[in-house]
C-alpha positions as CSV (number, residue, x, y, z in Angstrom):
1,X,67.2,19.4,70.9
2,X,65.6,16.3,72.3
3,X,65.5,16.0,76.1
4,X,68.0,13.6,77.6
5,X,66.2,10.7,79.4
6,X,66.6,10.7,83.2
7,X,66.5,7.1,84.3
8,X,64.7,6.4,87.6
9,X,65.5,3.1,89.1
10,X,63.0,1.4,91.3
11,X,62.9,-2.1,92.8
12,X,60.7,-4.7,91.2
13,X,58.3,-5.0,94.1
14,X,54.8,-3.6,94.8
15,X,55.6,-0.6,97.0
16,X,58.2,0.9,94.7
17,X,55.9,0.1,91.7
18,X,53.0,1.8,93.5
19,X,55.1,5.0,93.9
20,X,56.2,5.0,90.3
21,X,52.8,4.2,88.7
22,X,51.8,7.8,88.0
23,X,55.0,8.4,86.1
24,X,54.8,5.1,84.2
25,X,51.1,5.8,83.4
26,X,51.7,9.4,82.2
27,X,49.6,10.9,84.9
28,X,52.0,13.7,85.8
29,X,53.1,17.0,84.6
30,X,56.8,16.2,84.2
31,X,57.7,19.9,83.5
32,X,59.5,18.9,80.3
33,X,61.6,16.3,82.0
34,X,61.9,12.9,80.3
35,X,61.8,10.5,83.2
36,X,62.2,6.8,82.3
37,X,61.3,4.2,85.0
38,X,63.8,1.3,85.2
39,X,62.9,-1.7,87.3
40,X,65.3,-4.2,88.8
41,X,66.0,-6.1,92.0
42,X,67.5,-4.1,94.8
43,X,70.9,-5.8,94.8
44,X,71.4,-4.9,91.2
45,X,70.3,-1.3,91.8
46,X,72.8,-1.1,94.6
47,X,75.6,-2.4,92.3
48,X,74.5,0.0,89.6
49,X,74.7,2.9,92.1
50,X,78.3,1.9,92.8
51,X,78.9,2.7,89.1
52,X,76.8,5.8,89.1
53,X,74.8,4.2,86.2
54,X,71.3,5.7,86.8
55,X,70.5,9.4,87.3
56,X,68.0,8.6,90.1
57,X,67.7,5.3,91.9
58,X,66.2,3.5,94.8
59,X,68.9,1.8,96.8
60,X,69.3,0.0,100.1
61,X,69.8,2.4,103.0
62,X,72.8,0.2,104.0
63,X,74.4,0.8,100.6
64,X,74.3,4.6,100.7
65,X,77.7,5.2,102.4
66,X,79.4,3.4,99.5
67,X,77.8,5.8,96.9
68,X,77.6,9.0,98.9
69,X,80.3,10.7,96.8
70,X,78.1,10.2,93.7
71,X,74.6,10.5,95.1
72,X,72.5,12.8,97.4
73,X,69.4,11.5,99.1
74,X,65.9,12.7,98.3
75,X,63.5,13.4,101.2
76,X,60.7,11.2,99.9
77,X,60.2,7.7,98.4
78,X,61.9,5.9,101.3
79,X,60.6,2.6,102.8
80,X,60.7,2.2,106.5
81,X,59.6,-0.7,108.7
82,X,57.7,0.7,111.7
83,X,57.9,-2.2,114.1
84,X,58.3,-4.7,111.3
85,X,60.8,-5.5,108.6
86,X,62.8,-8.2,106.9
87,X,62.4,-11.6,108.5
88,X,64.5,-14.7,109.0
89,X,62.6,-18.0,108.2
90,X,63.3,-21.7,108.3
91,X,61.5,-25.0,107.8
92,X,61.9,-25.8,111.5
93,X,62.1,-23.7,114.6
94,X,65.6,-22.8,115.5
95,X,66.9,-21.0,118.6
96,X,69.0,-17.8,118.1
97,X,72.1,-19.9,119.0
98,X,71.2,-22.6,116.5
99,X,70.5,-19.9,113.9
100,X,74.0,-18.6,114.3
101,X,75.5,-21.9,113.3
102,X,73.6,-22.4,110.0
103,X,74.0,-20.8,106.6
104,X,71.4,-18.1,105.9
105,X,70.4,-17.3,102.3
106,X,70.3,-13.5,101.9
107,X,69.2,-11.0,99.3
108,X,72.6,-9.4,98.7
109,X,75.6,-8.0,100.7
110,X,74.6,-4.4,100.1
111,X,71.0,-4.7,101.3
112,X,69.9,-3.2,104.5
113,X,68.4,-6.5,105.5
114,X,71.8,-8.2,105.4
115,X,73.4,-5.3,107.3
116,X,70.9,-5.5,110.1
117,X,70.9,-9.3,110.2
118,X,74.6,-9.1,111.1
119,X,74.0,-6.4,113.7
120,X,71.4,-8.7,115.3
121,X,73.2,-12.0,115.1
122,X,76.9,-11.2,114.6
123,X,79.1,-12.6,111.8
124,X,76.7,-15.3,110.6
125,X,77.4,-17.4,107.5
126,X,75.4,-16.1,104.5
127,X,74.9,-17.0,100.8
128,X,73.7,-14.3,98.5
129,X,70.8,-14.9,96.1
130,X,68.3,-12.7,94.1
131,X,65.7,-11.8,96.7
132,X,62.9,-13.6,94.9
133,X,64.8,-16.9,95.1
134,X,65.4,-16.9,98.9
135,X,62.0,-18.3,99.9
136,X,62.1,-21.2,97.5
137,X,65.7,-22.0,98.5
138,X,64.5,-22.4,102.1
139,X,61.3,-24.2,101.3
140,X,63.1,-26.7,99.1
141,X,65.7,-27.5,101.8
142,X,68.6,-26.1,99.8
143,X,69.1,-23.5,102.5
144,X,68.6,-24.0,106.3
145,X,67.3,-20.5,106.8
146,X,66.6,-17.4,104.7
147,X,66.3,-13.7,105.0
148,X,63.1,-12.5,103.3
149,X,62.4,-9.0,102.0
150,X,59.6,-7.5,100.0
151,X,56.3,-9.5,99.8
152,X,58.0,-12.7,101.0
153,X,57.5,-11.2,104.5
154,X,53.7,-11.9,104.0
155,X,53.7,-15.1,102.0
156,X,56.3,-17.3,103.8
157,X,53.5,-19.2,105.8
158,X,52.1,-20.5,102.5
159,X,55.3,-22.4,102.0
160,X,55.1,-23.9,105.5
161,X,58.0,-21.8,106.9
162,X,58.4,-20.5,110.4
163,X,59.4,-16.9,111.2
164,X,62.4,-16.9,113.6
165,X,63.3,-13.2,113.7
166,X,61.7,-10.0,112.6
167,X,64.6,-7.5,112.1
168,X,62.2,-4.5,112.3
169,X,61.0,-5.6,115.7
170,X,64.7,-6.2,116.8
171,X,65.7,-2.7,115.5
172,X,62.8,-1.0,117.2
173,X,63.6,-2.7,120.5
174,X,67.2,-1.7,120.2
175,X,66.8,1.9,119.0
176,X,63.2,3.0,119.4
177,X,63.3,4.1,115.8
178,X,61.7,2.8,112.5
179,X,64.0,0.7,110.4
180,X,65.2,2.5,107.1
181,X,65.2,-0.1,104.3
182,X,65.1,1.6,101.0
183,X,66.0,5.2,100.1
184,X,65.9,7.2,96.9
185,X,69.0,9.0,95.7
186,X,69.8,11.4,92.8
187,X,73.2,11.7,91.2
188,X,75.0,14.9,92.2
189,X,75.6,16.0,88.7
190,X,71.9,15.8,87.7
191,X,70.6,19.1,86.2
192,X,67.3,20.4,87.5
193,X,67.5,18.2,90.6
194,X,64.9,20.1,92.5
195,X,62.4,19.7,89.7
196,X,63.1,16.0,89.4
197,X,62.6,15.6,93.1
198,X,59.3,17.5,93.0
199,X,57.9,15.4,90.2
200,X,58.8,12.2,91.9
201,X,57.2,13.4,95.1
202,X,54.1,14.3,93.2
203,X,54.0,10.8,91.8
204,X,53.5,9.3,95.2
205,X,50.7,11.7,96.0
206,X,49.0,10.9,92.7
207,X,49.3,7.2,93.4
208,X,47.7,7.6,96.8
209,X,44.9,9.6,95.3
210,X,44.3,6.9,92.7
211,X,45.0,3.9,94.9
212,X,43.0,1.3,92.9
213,X,44.8,2.0,89.6
214,X,48.2,2.3,91.3
215,X,47.6,-1.0,93.1
216,X,46.5,-2.8,89.9
217,X,49.9,-1.7,88.4
218,X,51.8,-2.6,91.6
219,X,50.3,-6.1,91.7
220,X,52.1,-7.0,88.5
221,X,55.4,-6.7,90.3
222,X,54.4,-9.1,93.1
223,X,55.4,-12.4,91.6
224,X,52.1,-14.1,91.8
225,X,50.7,-12.4,94.9
226,X,47.0,-11.4,94.8
227,X,45.7,-7.8,95.0
228,X,44.9,-8.1,98.6
229,X,48.4,-9.0,99.5
230,X,49.8,-6.2,97.3
231,X,47.5,-3.8,99.1
232,X,48.7,-5.0,102.5
233,X,52.3,-4.7,101.5
234,X,51.9,-1.2,100.0
235,X,50.2,-0.1,103.2
236,X,53.2,-1.3,105.2
237,X,55.8,0.6,103.2
238,X,54.1,3.6,101.7
239,X,53.5,5.7,104.8
240,X,54.1,9.1,106.4
241,X,57.9,8.6,106.3
242,X,57.6,7.8,102.5
243,X,56.0,11.2,101.9
244,X,58.6,13.1,104.0
245,X,61.4,11.4,105.8
246,X,61.4,14.1,108.5
247,X,63.5,14.4,111.6
248,X,62.6,10.9,112.9
249,X,63.5,9.2,109.6
250,X,66.8,11.1,109.4
251,X,67.6,10.1,112.9
252,X,66.9,6.5,112.0
253,X,69.1,6.6,108.9
254,X,71.9,8.3,110.9
255,X,71.7,5.5,113.5
256,X,71.9,2.8,110.9
257,X,74.8,4.3,109.0
258,X,76.7,5.8,111.8
259,X,76.9,9.1,109.9
260,X,74.6,12.1,109.2
261,X,72.9,11.5,105.9
262,X,73.0,14.3,103.2
263,X,69.7,15.2,101.6
264,X,69.0,17.3,98.5
């Protein structure tokens, strides 16, 4: 009997692609598991998680409470901002009070970035877009301000935009903790969950041990960024907490969600 494919959702950005490279490139002993990478934008992955569509998926930390009945978290593969994170940008400098009066283009209502934006600024007006359209929306003047995630955090200056607020800095000042952005979850009905988790953890190790190859693959998910920028972005979000979320990471997730997270 043929193995049933286990779909592994990951966001279409360099850090997630880096972590999945070893699986996509066939560099792992998958222990007879048929693991199929599926790339999409994070808001779509969040929406799919609401349906329980994928067996394993990356999702926004802020979206997890809505899917906790279907999914349990894995202790690896997470993205944390350690004193940095999603940023609010605009074509002109705006004070915090001015920022609260304008519409802000955001990457989706379930994203951690949008959740923390509203913690920092209150009930601001937002307009949701695919994350990779937010920067252009602001640069063109169609939006007064925008909330950037993924590599837009490093490339906004090329578009002549000003950084008004770094939510990772705000969060650290408020809590003293790293900001949990993306987590990896497995469906509760998944057979051989421990083995799936072990293989995906090994994929991160293999990527780190073959950094140049993994980066070459990851750069293809960067929407025109160069290898140097992809390397910088991966270094920001593939770190010690990615390998093992640990007590500090768990405390940060609990603080963000207001509930103790459940891990496999």
